[in-house]
C-alpha positions as a Markdown table, in Angstrom:
| # | Residue | x | y | z |
|---|---|---|---|---|
| 1 | Unk | 0.0 | 0.0 | 0.0 |
| 2 | Unk | 2.9 | 2.3 | 0.8 |
| 3 | Unk | 4.3 | 1.8 | -2.7 |
| 4 | Unk | 1.0 | 2.7 | -4.2 |
| 5 | Unk | 0.7 | 5.8 | -2.1 |
| 6 | Unk | 4.2 | 6.9 | -3.2 |
| 7 | Unk | 3.3 | 6.9 | -6.9 |
| 8 | Unk | 0.1 | 8.9 | -6.5 |
| 9 | Unk | 0.3 | 12.5 | -7.8 |
| 10 | Unk | -1.6 | 15.4 | -6.3 |
| 11 | Unk | -4.8 | 16.3 | -8.1 |
| 12 | Unk | -3.4 | 19.8 | -8.9 |
| 13 | Unk | -0.3 | 18.3 | -10.6 |
| 14 | Unk | -2.5 | 15.8 | -12.6 |
| 15 | Unk | -4.9 | 18.6 | -13.7 |
| 16 | Unk | -2.0 | 20.6 | -14.8 |
| 17 | Unk | -0.6 | 17.8 | -16.9 |
| 18 | Unk | -4.0 | 17.2 | -18.5 |
| 19 | Unk | -4.3 | 20.9 | -19.4 |
| 20 | Unk | -0.9 | 20.8 | -21.1 |
| 21 | Unk | -1.9 | 17.7 | -23.0 |
| 22 | Unk | -5.2 | 19.2 | -24.1 |
| 23 | Unk | -3.5 | 22.4 | -25.1 |
| 24 | Unk | -0.9 | 20.4 | -27.1 |
| 25 | Unk | -3.6 | 18.5 | -28.9 |
| 26 | Unk | -5.5 | 21.7 | -29.7 |
| 27 | Unk | -2.3 | 23.4 | -31.0 |
| 28 | Unk | -1.5 | 20.3 | -33.1 |
| 29 | Unk | -5.1 | 20.3 | -34.5 |
| 30 | Unk | -4.8 | 24.0 | -35.4 |
| 31 | Unk | -1.4 | 23.3 | -37.0 |
| 32 | Unk | -2.8 | 20.4 | -38.9 |
| 33 | Unk | -5.6 | 22.5 | -40.2 |
| 34 | Unk | -3.1 | 25.2 | -41.3 |
| 35 | Unk | -0.9 | 22.5 | -43.0 |
| 36 | Unk | -3.9 | 21.1 | -44.9 |
| 37 | Unk | -4.9 | 24.6 | -46.1 |
| 38 | Unk | -1.3 | 25.4 | -47.2 |
| 39 | Unk | -1.1 | 22.0 | -49.0 |
| 40 | Unk | -4.4 | 22.6 | -50.8 |
| 41 | Unk | -3.3 | 26.1 | -51.6 |
| 42 | Unk | 0.0 | 24.9 | -53.0 |
| 43 | Unk | -1.8 | 22.5 | -55.3 |
| 44 | Unk | -4.1 | 25.3 | -56.6 |
| 45 | Unk | -1.2 | 27.7 | -56.9 |
| 46 | Unk | 0.7 | 25.2 | -59.0 |
| 47 | Unk | -2.2 | 24.7 | -61.3 |
| 48 | Unk | -3.5 | 28.3 | -61.7 |
| 49 | Unk | -0.7 | 30.7 | -60.7 |
| 50 | Unk | 2.8 | 29.2 | -61.1 |
| 51 | Unk | 3.2 | 29.9 | -64.8 |
| 52 | Unk | 3.1 | 33.6 | -64.1 |
| 53 | Unk | 4.3 | 33.9 | -60.5 |
| 54 | Unk | 6.9 | 31.1 | -60.5 |
| 55 | Unk | 7.3 | 28.2 | -58.2 |
| 56 | Unk | 8.7 | 30.3 | -55.4 |
| 57 | Unk | 6.8 | 33.5 | -56.3 |
| 58 | Unk | 9.9 | 35.3 | -57.6 |
| 59 | Unk | 9.9 | 37.6 | -60.6 |
| 60 | Unk | 11.0 | 36.1 | -64.0 |
| 61 | Unk | 10.7 | 32.6 | -62.5 |
| 62 | Unk | 7.4 | 31.5 | -64.1 |
| 63 | Unk | 7.7 | 30.5 | -67.8 |
| 64 | Unk | 5.2 | 33.1 | -68.8 |
| 65 | Unk | 6.6 | 36.0 | -66.8 |
| 66 | Unk | 8.9 | 37.5 | -69.5 |
| 67 | Unk | 6.2 | 37.3 | -72.2 |
| 68 | Unk | 3.5 | 39.2 | -70.2 |
| 69 | Unk | 2.8 | 42.9 | -70.8 |
| 70 | Unk | 3.4 | 45.3 | -68.0 |
| 71 | Unk | 2.7 | 45.4 | -65.2 |
| 72 | Unk | 4.2 | 42.0 | -64.6 |
| 73 | Unk | 3.6 | 40.0 | -61.3 |
| 74 | Unk | 5.2 | 41.3 | -58.2 |
| 75 | Unk | 7.7 | 39.4 | -56.1 |
| 76 | Unk | 5.6 | 37.2 | -53.7 |
| 77 | Unk | 8.8 | 36.2 | -51.8 |
| 78 | Unk | 9.6 | 39.8 | -50.8 |
| 79 | Unk | 8.5 | 39.9 | -47.2 |
| 80 | Unk | 9.2 | 43.6 | -46.8 |
| 81 | Unk | 6.6 | 44.4 | -49.4 |
| 82 | Unk | 4.1 | 41.5 | -48.9 |
| 83 | Unk | 3.9 | 42.0 | -45.1 |
| 84 | Unk | 2.3 | 45.4 | -45.8 |
| 85 | Unk | -0.7 | 43.6 | -47.2 |
| 86 | Unk | -3.4 | 42.1 | -45.0 |
| 87 | Unk | -4.8 | 38.6 | -45.7 |
| 88 | Unk | -8.0 | 40.3 | -46.7 |
| 89 | Unk | -6.3 | 42.5 | -49.2 |
| 90 | Unk | -4.5 | 39.5 | -50.8 |
| 91 | Unk | -7.8 | 37.7 | -50.9 |
| 92 | Unk | -9.5 | 40.7 | -52.6 |
| 93 | Unk | -6.8 | 40.7 | -55.3 |
| 94 | Unk | -7.5 | 37.1 | -56.1 |
| 95 | Unk | -11.3 | 37.4 | -55.8 |
| 96 | Unk | -12.7 | 40.5 | -57.4 |
| 97 | Unk | -14.6 | 41.8 | -60.4 |
| 98 | Unk | -12.5 | 42.8 | -63.4 |
| 99 | Unk | -12.4 | 46.5 | -64.2 |
| 100 | Unk | -12.0 | 48.3 | -67.6 |
| 101 | Unk | -8.8 | 50.3 | -67.1 |
| 102 | Unk | -9.1 | 52.2 | -70.4 |
| 103 | Unk | -8.5 | 55.9 | -69.7 |
| 104 | Unk | -11.5 | 58.2 | -69.8 |
| 105 | Unk | -14.0 | 55.6 | -71.1 |
| 106 | Unk | -13.3 | 52.7 | -68.7 |
| 107 | Unk | -14.6 | 52.0 | -65.2 |
| 108 | Unk | -14.2 | 54.3 | -62.2 |
| 109 | Unk | -11.3 | 52.9 | -60.1 |
| 110 | Unk | -10.5 | 54.0 | -56.6 |
| 111 | Unk | -7.0 | 55.0 | -55.6 |
| 112 | Unk | -6.6 | 51.9 | -53.4 |
| 113 | Unk | -8.5 | 49.6 | -55.7 |
| 114 | Unk | -6.5 | 46.8 | -57.4 |
| 115 | Unk | -7.3 | 46.7 | -61.1 |
| 116 | Unk | -4.4 | 45.2 | -63.0 |
| 117 | Unk | -5.9 | 43.4 | -66.1 |
| 118 | Unk | -3.0 | 40.9 | -66.4 |
| 119 | Unk | -3.9 | 39.5 | -62.9 |
| 120 | Unk | -7.1 | 37.4 | -63.4 |
| 121 | Unk | -9.8 | 37.0 | -60.9 |
| 122 | Unk | -10.8 | 33.6 | -59.5 |
| 123 | Unk | -14.0 | 34.8 | -57.9 |
| 124 | Unk | -16.1 | 32.8 | -60.5 |
| 125 | Unk | -13.8 | 29.8 | -60.7 |
| 126 | Unk | -12.9 | 28.7 | -57.1 |
| 127 | Unk | -14.7 | 28.5 | -53.8 |
| 128 | Unk | -14.1 | 31.1 | -51.1 |
| 129 | Unk | -12.3 | 28.4 | -49.0 |
| 130 | Unk | -10.1 | 27.5 | -51.9 |
| 131 | Unk | -9.1 | 31.1 | -52.5 |
| 132 | Unk | -8.2 | 31.5 | -48.8 |
| 133 | Unk | -6.0 | 28.4 | -49.1 |
| 134 | Unk | -4.1 | 30.1 | -51.9 |
| 135 | Unk | -3.7 | 33.1 | -49.6 |
| 136 | Unk | -2.4 | 30.7 | -46.9 |
| 137 | Unk | 0.2 | 29.3 | -49.3 |
| 138 | Unk | 1.2 | 32.7 | -50.7 |
| 139 | Unk | 2.0 | 33.7 | -47.1 |
| 140 | Unk | 4.5 | 30.9 | -46.9 |
| 141 | Unk | 6.4 | 32.2 | -49.9 |
| 142 | Unk | 7.5 | 35.2 | -47.8 |
| 143 | Unk | 7.8 | 33.4 | -44.5 |
| 144 | Unk | 4.5 | 34.4 | -42.9 |
| 145 | Unk | 1.3 | 32.6 | -41.9 |
| 146 | Unk | -2.4 | 33.2 | -42.6 |
| 147 | Unk | -3.9 | 34.9 | -39.6 |
| 148 | Unk | -7.5 | 35.3 | -40.9 |
| 149 | Unk | -10.0 | 33.2 | -38.9 |
| 150 | Unk | -11.5 | 31.0 | -41.5 |
| 151 | Unk | -13.6 | 29.0 | -39.0 |
| 152 | Unk | -15.1 | 32.2 | -37.7 |
| 153 | Unk | -16.0 | 33.2 | -41.3 |
| 154 | Unk | -17.7 | 29.9 | -41.9 |
| 155 | Unk | -19.6 | 30.2 | -38.6 |
| 156 | Unk | -20.7 | 33.8 | -39.5 |
| 157 | Unk | -22.1 | 32.5 | -42.8 |
| 158 | Unk | -24.0 | 29.7 | -41.0 |
| 159 | Unk | -25.4 | 32.2 | -38.5 |
| 160 | Unk | -26.5 | 34.5 | -41.4 |
| 161 | Unk | -28.5 | 31.6 | -42.9 |
| 162 | Unk | -30.2 | 30.9 | -39.6 |
| 163 | Unk | -31.1 | 34.5 | -39.0 |
| 164 | Unk | -32.4 | 34.8 | -42.6 |
| 165 | Unk | -34.4 | 31.6 | -42.2 |
| 166 | Unk | -36.0 | 33.0 | -39.0 |
| 167 | Unk | -36.8 | 36.3 | -40.7 |
| 168 | Unk | -38.3 | 34.4 | -43.6 |
| 169 | Unk | -40.5 | 32.2 | -41.3 |
| 170 | Unk | -41.8 | 35.3 | -39.5 |
| 171 | Unk | -42.5 | 37.1 | -42.8 |
| 172 | Unk | -44.4 | 34.0 | -44.1 |
| 173 | Unk | -46.5 | 33.8 | -40.9 |
| 174 | Unk | -47.3 | 37.5 | -41.1 |
| 175 | Unk | -48.3 | 37.1 | -44.8 |
| 176 | Unk | -50.4 | 34.0 | -44.2 |
| 177 | Unk | -52.2 | 35.7 | -41.3 |
| 178 | Unk | -52.9 | 38.9 | -43.4 |
| 179 | Unk | -54.1 | 36.8 | -46.3 |
| 180 | Unk | -56.5 | 34.9 | -44.0 |
| 181 | Unk | -57.9 | 38.1 | -42.6 |
| 182 | Unk | -58.4 | 39.5 | -46.1 |
| 183 | Unk | -60.2 | 36.4 | -47.1 |
| 184 | Unk | -62.5 | 36.4 | -44.1 |
| 185 | Unk | -63.4 | 40.1 | -44.6 |
| 186 | Unk | -64.1 | 39.4 | -48.3 |
| 187 | Unk | -66.3 | 36.5 | -47.4 |
| 188 | Unk | -68.3 | 38.6 | -44.9 |
| 189 | Unk | -68.9 | 41.3 | -47.5 |
| 190 | Unk | -69.5 | 38.8 | -50.3 |
| 191 | Unk | -66.8 | 40.3 | -52.5 |
| 192 | Unk | -63.5 | 39.3 | -54.1 |
| 193 | Unk | -60.4 | 39.4 | -52.0 |
| 194 | Unk | -58.6 | 42.7 | -52.1 |
| 195 | Unk | -55.0 | 41.8 | -52.8 |
| 196 | Unk | -53.8 | 45.3 | -51.9 |
| 197 | Unk | -54.9 | 44.7 | -48.3 |
| 198 | Unk | -52.0 | 42.4 | -47.7 |
| 199 | Unk | -49.6 | 43.7 | -50.3 |
| 200 | Unk | -47.2 | 45.0 | -47.6 |
| 201 | Unk | -46.8 | 41.6 | -46.1 |
| 202 | Unk | -46.4 | 40.0 | -49.5 |
| 203 | Unk | -43.5 | 42.4 | -50.3 |
| 204 | Unk | -41.9 | 41.7 | -47.0 |
| 205 | Unk | -42.1 | 38.0 | -47.7 |
| 206 | Unk | -40.5 | 38.4 | -51.1 |
| 207 | Unk | -37.7 | 40.5 | -49.6 |
| 208 | Unk | -37.1 | 37.9 | -46.8 |
| 209 | Unk | -37.1 | 35.1 | -49.4 |
| 210 | Unk | -34.5 | 37.0 | -51.4 |
| 211 | Unk | -32.2 | 37.5 | -48.4 |
| 212 | Unk | -32.5 | 33.9 | -47.4 |
| 213 | Unk | -31.5 | 32.7 | -50.9 |
| 214 | Unk | -28.6 | 35.2 | -50.8 |
| 215 | Unk | -27.4 | 33.9 | -47.4 |
| 216 | Unk | -27.6 | 30.3 | -48.6 |
| 217 | Unk | -25.7 | 31.1 | -51.8 |
| 218 | Unk | -22.9 | 32.7 | -49.8 |
| 219 | Unk | -22.6 | 29.7 | -47.5 |
| 220 | Unk | -22.6 | 27.3 | -50.5 |
| 221 | Unk | -20.0 | 29.5 | -52.3 |
| 222 | Unk | -17.7 | 29.1 | -49.2 |
| 223 | Unk | -17.0 | 25.5 | -49.9 |
| 224 | Unk | -18.4 | 24.8 | -53.4 |
| 225 | Unk | -17.1 | 26.2 | -56.7 |
| 226 | Unk | -19.4 | 28.4 | -58.7 |
| 227 | Unk | -21.5 | 26.6 | -61.2 |
| 228 | Unk | -23.3 | 29.0 | -63.6 |
| 229 | Unk | -26.2 | 27.7 | -65.7 |
| 230 | Unk | -25.7 | 26.4 | -69.2 |
| 231 | Unk | -24.7 | 29.2 | -71.6 |
| 232 | Unk | -27.4 | 29.7 | -74.2 |
| 233 | Unk | -26.5 | 30.0 | -77.9 |
| 234 | Unk | -25.7 | 33.7 | -78.6 |
| 235 | Unk | -27.3 | 35.7 | -81.4 |
| 236 | Unk | -24.2 | 36.9 | -83.3 |
| 237 | Unk | -26.0 | 38.0 | -86.5 |
| 238 | Unk | -25.4 | 41.7 | -87.2 |
| 239 | Unk | -24.5 | 44.1 | -90.0 |
| 240 | Unk | -20.8 | 44.5 | -91.0 |
| 241 | Unk | -20.9 | 48.0 | -89.5 |
| 242 | Unk | -22.2 | 46.8 | -86.2 |
| 243 | Unk | -19.8 | 43.9 | -86.1 |
| 244 | Unk | -16.8 | 46.2 | -86.7 |
| 245 | Unk | -17.9 | 48.6 | -84.0 |
| 246 | Unk | -18.4 | 45.7 | -81.5 |
| 247 | Unk | -15.1 | 44.2 | -82.5 |
| 248 | Unk | -13.3 | 47.5 | -81.7 |
| 249 | Unk | -14.9 | 47.5 | -78.2 |
| 250 | Unk | -13.9 | 43.8 | -77.8 |
| 251 | Unk | -10.3 | 44.6 | -78.6 |
| 252 | Unk | -10.3 | 47.2 | -75.8 |
| 253 | Unk | -11.8 | 44.7 | -73.3 |
| 254 | Unk | -9.4 | 42.0 | -74.4 |
| 255 | Unk | -6.4 | 44.0 | -73.2 |
| 256 | Unk | -7.6 | 46.6 | -70.8 |
| 257 | Unk | -10.3 | 44.7 | -68.8 |
| 258 | Unk | -9.8 | 41.0 | -69.0 |
| 259 | Unk | -6.1 | 40.9 | -69.7 |
| 260 | Unk | -6.3 | 38.1 | -72.2 |
| 261 | Unk | -3.0 | 39.2 | -73.6 |
| 262 | Unk | -1.3 | 38.1 | -70.4 |
| 263 | Unk | -1.8 | 34.4 | -71.5 |
| 264 | Unk | -2.5 | 34.6 | -75.2 |
| 265 | Unk | -0.3 | 35.9 | -78.0 |
| 266 | Unk | -1.4 | 37.8 | -81.0 |
| 267 | Unk | 1.5 | 38.3 | -83.4 |
| 268 | Unk | 4.7 | 39.0 | -81.4 |
| 269 | Unk | 2.9 | 40.3 | -78.3 |
| 270 | Unk | 1.3 | 38.4 | -75.4 |
| 271 | Unk | 1.7 | 35.5 | -73.1 |
| 272 | Unk | 2.4 | 31.8 | -73.9 |
| 273 | Unk | 0.1 | 30.0 | -71.4 |
| 274 | Unk | -2.8 | 29.6 | -73.8 |
| 275 | Unk | -2.8 | 29.1 | -77.6 |
| 276 | Unk | -1.9 | 32.0 | -79.9 |
| 277 | Unk | -5.0 | 33.8 | -81.2 |
| 278 | Unk | -3.7 | 35.6 | -84.3 |
| 279 | Unk | -5.6 | 33.1 | -86.5 |
| 280 | Unk | -8.7 | 32.7 | -84.2 |
| 281 | Unk | -10.9 | 34.1 | -86.9 |
| 282 | Unk | -10.0 | 31.1 | -89.1 |
| 283 | Unk | -9.7 | 28.4 | -86.4 |
| 284 | Unk | -12.5 | 29.0 | -83.9 |
| 285 | Unk | -16.2 | 29.0 | -84.3 |
| 286 | Unk | -17.7 | 32.2 | -82.8 |
| 287 | Unk | -20.5 | 30.4 | -80.9 |
| 288 | Unk | -17.9 | 28.1 | -79.3 |
| 289 | Unk | -15.7 | 31.1 | -78.4 |
| 290 | Unk | -18.6 | 32.9 | -76.8 |
| 291 | Unk | -19.5 | 29.8 | -74.6 |
| 292 | Unk | -15.9 | 29.2 | -73.8 |
| 293 | Unk | -15.1 | 32.7 | -72.5 |
| 294 | Unk | -18.4 | 32.8 | -70.6 |
| 295 | Unk | -17.8 | 29.5 | -68.7 |
| 296 | Unk | -14.5 | 27.7 | -69.5 |
| 297 | Unk | -15.0 | 25.1 | -66.8 |
| 298 | Unk | -18.3 | 24.1 | -68.3 |
| 299 | Unk | -16.4 | 22.8 | -71.4 |
| 300 | Unk | -13.2 | 21.7 | -69.8 |
| 301 | Unk | -13.4 | 21.4 | -65.9 |
| 302 | Unk | -9.6 | 21.5 | -65.2 |
| 303 | Unk | -8.6 | 24.2 | -67.7 |
| 304 | Unk | -6.1 | 26.7 | -66.3 |
| 305 | Unk | -8.2 | 29.5 | -67.8 |
| 306 | Unk | -10.4 | 31.1 | -65.1 |
| 307 | Unk | -13.9 | 32.3 | -65.5 |
| 308 | Unk | -13.4 | 36.0 | -65.6 |
| 309 | Unk | -17.1 | 36.9 | -65.1 |
| 310 | Unk | -17.8 | 38.3 | -68.5 |
| 311 | Unk | -21.2 | 39.8 | -69.0 |
| 312 | Unk | -23.2 | 38.7 | -72.1 |
| 313 | Unk | -22.4 | 42.0 | -73.8 |
| 314 | Unk | -18.7 | 41.8 | -73.0 |
| 315 | Unk | -18.5 | 38.2 | -74.1 |
| 316 | Unk | -20.1 | 39.1 | -77.4 |
| 317 | Unk | -17.7 | 42.0 | -78.0 |
| 318 | Unk | -14.6 | 39.9 | -77.3 |
| 319 | Unk | -16.0 | 37.1 | -79.5 |
| 320 | Unk | -16.5 | 39.6 | -82.4 |
| 321 | Unk | -12.9 | 40.9 | -81.9 |
| 322 | Unk | -11.4 | 37.4 | -82.0 |
| 323 | Unk | -13.4 | 36.7 | -85.2 |
| 324 | Unk | -11.3 | 39.5 | -86.9 |
| 325 | Unk | -8.0 | 37.9 | -86.2 |
| 326 | Unk | -7.1 | 36.3 | -89.5 |
| 327 | Unk | -3.3 | 36.5 | -89.8 |
| 328 | Unk | -1.8 | 34.7 | -92.8 |
| 329 | Unk | -0.5 | 31.2 | -92.1 |
| 330 | Unk | 3.2 | 31.3 | -91.3 |
| 331 | Unk | 5.3 | 30.1 | -94.2 |
| 332 | Unk | 7.3 | 27.0 | -93.7 |
| 333 | Unk | 10.5 | 26.4 | -95.5 |
| 334 | Unk | 10.2 | 23.3 | -97.8 |
| 335 | Unk | 13.4 | 21.4 | -98.0 |
| 336 | Unk | 14.1 | 20.0 | -101.4 |
| 337 | Unk | 15.2 | 16.4 | -101.6 |
| 338 | Unk | 18.7 | 16.1 | -103.0 |
| 339 | Unk | 19.1 | 13.6 | -105.8 |
| 340 | Unk | 22.2 | 11.5 | -105.5 |
| 341 | Unk | 24.0 | 10.9 | -108.7 |
């Protein structure tokens, strides 16, 4: 019994040990989550970003870097510069709406707003969680870690859905009660129901329904990639004058808004990630082009080309511009066979 008594530890010491163990497990779990995010981000970075930004994020490291028009990608390994950006700012750079940077006729762009056409958006290609994982990996390229609380963000979205559901249920009950009262009053008077008597409740229900769908969509977008509906066949029939005018607009959008020249070459200018487009007017069917630039992943799920969020009008303009690209076929030297005597 004395031996047993000697190996007993005080409850305070034992509790302290348990707290250390639990804390260690918690820290390990957090570290594991961070590592999974970074690993996932590295995979996505390799697929979508490395050809321009390079394996280690350094300038002139990616095979497409030197072929891109200015401004070329910044040095992601430069801690002095990259540490000045918050996680949210890096996220906003990767997930944004593209802006037309054409002077005077383009979009209004704020002083602090990122609007470099050669940097594509992945807002319409990847889930929010995937984009955050890219941010987590980019942080490792300059020796930092993601500090943004992703679990809190997910919880916020879930709470928003619950709150929107409650508001919708209340609006529905109010609508049904008002509709019932209107029916009872109409029955007493022997007249038709006056829809205007509960129009306010009907509008409130419609608004609550819209907010609920929005909250659900945001929660879905957190972990699921965007999946737009099928792209309908476009009407590309127009007069030569209108086609030329639209093509001119498309040429501007091609370079100044969607930065297509960052990855595609026309003549001697442009990137080398995608195919050259100087003969697109001969090679590509306009309807196919329109559907491709509207939703590339719908036609080839693992394509490196992101969905840039083109409107129907912009997609039509870019399609008409590409239809004008009809460079002559490059001449190939034909070697004459020598005849041995």
